[in-house]
C-alpha positions, 0 to 999 in steps of 0.5 A: 151229677148222676151218670148212668153207665149203660151195660153193653147191649148184646146184639142178636146176630143169629148164626146162619142156619145150615139147611143141609147135611154133609155127605160123600160120594162113595161111587156108583151102584155096581155088581162084580162086573157091571157098573150102573152110573145112573145111581150114585152111592152116598154116605151122610154124616151121623147116619150109621144104620138103615133106620137113620137113612129113612128120614132122608128118603126123597130129599134133594141132593146137590153136587156142587163143582167149580168150572173154568168158565163163569156162567151168570157171573158164577163159576160154581155149577150144581147137579141136582139129585134125589135120595131114592132108597137105602143101600145095605144096612149101614146108612148108605143111600142110593141117589139119582141125579139129573145127569149122571155124576162124573167119575171125578165126583167120587170122594167129593162132598155133596149137600143133602138138603133137608127138603122136601119135608115129610114131617 
């Protein structure tokens, strides 16, 4: 009696691919007295200089927050924005959103999408 014992097959269960970079809302663009709420300052993971931030110019940004009332079956809502330009030489960028970010967004996380691609 020849018995063949099959080795357990590896399943090609691919890990989900994250199409965004984690970022943080630092605050609004401002001077000593004036605050410009239409432009938010964002820092991104592993971006520490102006050259590193150049890749993200024009990329879409999503600020995701949870609301009390469900709309279309979801309590999560999104404010979309776009990375406009660098802010200083330390990798911080300026972003404009479709509606200005609320002040409660300061310190919270955003998703900097890897599209549209410039490559």
